[in-house]
C-alpha positions in Angstrom: 36.7 48.4 89.8 35.5 51.3 87.7 36.1 54.8 88.7 33.2 57.2 88.4 33.8 60.4 86.7 31.9 63.6 85.8 28.6 64.8 87.3 27.2 61.3 87.9 30.1 60.5 90.2 29.3 63.5 92.4 25.6 62.7 92.4 26.2 59.0 93.3 28.4 60.1 96.2 25.5 62.2 97.6 23.8 58.9 98.6 20.4 59.0 100.4 19.7 62.6 99.7 20.0 62.1 96.0 17.9 58.9 96.2 15.1 60.7 98.1 15.2 63.5 95.5 14.9 61.1 92.6 12.0 59.3 94.3 10.2 62.6 94.9 10.9 63.5 91.2 9.3 60.2 90.1 6.2 60.9 92.2 5.9 64.4 90.9 6.3 63.2 87.3 3.5 60.6 87.8 1.1 63.3 88.9 2.2 65.5 86.0 1.6 62.7 83.5 -1.8 62.1 85.0 -2.7 65.7 84.7 -1.4 66.0 81.1 -3.4 62.8 80.1 -6.6 64.4 81.4 -5.8 67.7 79.8 -5.1 66.0 76.4 -8.3 64.0 76.5 -10.5 66.9 77.6 -8.8 69.3 75.2 -9.0 67.1 72.1 -12.5 65.9 73.0 -13.9 69.4 73.6 -12.1 70.7 70.5 -13.7 68.0 68.3 -17.2 68.6 69.9 -16.9 72.4 69.6 -15.3 72.1 66.1 -12.5 74.3 67.5 -9.1 74.0 65.8 -7.6 76.0 68.7 -9.0 73.8 71.4 -8.0 70.7 69.5 -4.5 72.1 69.1 -4.3 72.7 72.8 -5.1 69.1 73.4 -2.5 68.0 70.9 0.0 70.2 72.6 -0.8 68.4 75.8 0.0 65.1 74.0 3.5 66.4 73.2 4.0 67.4 76.8 2.7 64.0 77.9 5.3 62.3 75.7 8.1 64.4 77.1 6.8 63.8 80.6 6.9 60.1 79.9 10.5 60.4 78.7 11.5 62.2 81.9 9.8 59.6 84.0 11.7 56.9 82.2 15.0 58.8 82.8 14.2 59.2 86.5 13.3 55.5 86.8 16.5 54.5 85.2 18.4 56.3 88.0 16.0 55.2 90.7 16.6 51.5 89.8 20.3 52.0 90.4 21.3 51.3 86.9 24.9 51.6 85.8 26.4 55.1 85.3 26.7 54.5 81.6 23.1 53.6 81.3 21.9 56.6 83.3 24.1 58.9 81.1 22.6 57.3 77.9 19.1 57.8 79.3 20.0 61.4 80.1 21.2 62.1 76.6 18.2 60.5 74.9 15.8 62.3 77.3 17.4 65.6 76.5 17.1 65.1 72.8 13.5 64.0 73.0 12.6 66.9 75.3 14.4 69.3 73.0 12.3 68.0 70.1 9.2 68.4 72.2 10.1 72.0 73.0 10.6 72.8 69.3 7.2 71.2 68.5 5.3 73.2 71.1 7.3 76.4 70.5 5.6 79.6 69.3 5.4 79.6 65.5 7.0 82.6 63.7 4.6 85.1 62.2 4.8 85.4 58.5 5.1 88.8 57.0 2.7 89.2 54.2 3.2 91.2 51.1 1.4 94.5 51.4 
């Protein structure tokens, strides 16, 4: 028998309360993904129709958020399906990396100082 260690051990011991929280997180993330999909389609479509770079960029930003939302949903579903502790930890690490990359991509660009 394997002994659980670290934060997943304490979360697994929480039992039904943790399971309810994960299921609620999955439902919330499904709604969020739906919203981001609509936002991306409308933003990109309106940006192309209006020939607006800013509006198109807003839609592309929503695509990045949609991808990170999908990764979070995958992470939550991994735990909701009662996968092994190792598998949940690997999913957590991968999701954190992908979400971090997403944050860098949607981050505010630095202003360039021009020569005056």
